[in-house]
Steps between C-alpha positions, in 0.01 A plus 500: 500500500552124491195361677373148430154353559439285804614142445309272737529168317803376690545125480133421445371261236424779253814689599706206369316482169621648173361859500345440158265251668371772732410711196352227281287325764279808573444543125386138468279539807343814355419313179346222707267710718431800276149388403400258777147572627437202732587605855577139595756469223642838593528395864715202400724726293525744792616219730765410243609866487515509882725193503722664240515822703584322825786319327660842445565534873421874502483622864152632577627793709694629201204511260193546720469866397515394134232239557279747689510735202444223244208341687333837563529599135371164376208493743392849393536408133292183534244679718451776244480240223231315695298818547500576129467140377150427384398150613294464183823505298621178661395188309400302809269772638198299389600240759551764771232768531612836642534517879473880522559818300787736561372813680672754274521334160201268516705213355371160610741292709462122494700203622651488150620859543661420835658185357645694209633770735666233714664360187638843412639556849667158507647562155649836595639380831649185349665701224653726765634192680660385176648844440655569840791253446591692184553814707666343805660168398705601197842628600535864386816418304316229303225717353694614193630160398163337571324713241795475263490117512128517422584659166449865596748747349783604731381862503152402612637241746719755671214752488280256693784455750518876556121524526495249786758713678316827442241481780736402785753753373235773495379404849855518636557837332175635646603393850836675456322820394266484800794448736690791341197728540462402864865580566433846357205559732200383296305235688262289295172448690441149628145390428307187419267688264603400145376830351698712746799273451492563123468874557801492734711362214459811283841642602658168392356482147733748325833380649394138452417562133829682445698222670324235290587685180861540611525129588353406162749725321792357700393145417464584132844663490660206682351255248612712206855522639508119513374474140182324606308383196794529262527122476353189653526501879642205692374408847700367793204297627414179318147360513406136448170320555512207741276194510271659761471812285388297200246308710358822645464659158350183353247476783374856456501465121282189535268689737468787251427262211242306703309806621503667158362181347242479782388853418489442123278193547248720681503306825599803707202704625421707806424257783165542674461292820 
């Protein structure tokens, strides 16, 4: 089944950029914010990530379910981390005595703990904002050549291309199976309970698995018939960095270098108001 991921970039600022930029910029941003502890510094980086995300022009109605899942997962992760983070392990705790103890674990929670938790949440959310354009602003046909032009082997580049197509292809195949079962008299229960919804998918698991294996075998046979991997592959699409692409990469590279240096000098600590 030839199903491609959703392409929502259109004619936006990031949609017009070389797709290699959309892969390299998040890597540089990750290097920049990986070890930032000051929530004020992290807030500035998050605003930069928000500006970058908005320049992608991704319609909110198309990704609100994705964002709901991401924000819920990140909030739970940070909340659990805050529960099990001992305030005494944070260097600036001496400046911020504990406010209260957690009821279950007894871990002290101070302003430093809350500040550190806020930094973590901002870091995770900003990294998601940097990553969404990779999923929605790179044209599906450009994925293979993008990784190939970054020096990845053609086998791995095409493998990444197929991986990006796997989830939407599987979702489309699952919907076809559900429709076929309904035509034959089996009605899947409609419920908002996620547990019951998962249980209702049990009749879909086996045919979906079989279809996925068949699709994988068909793809493998088609590539073998075309002698894929026998010699160097040529690509119809040509990629070339423009002036704006170079400026964008240089800006994020400078940000990464500055924040790494800032961290090495020891100036970055958990901020206590």
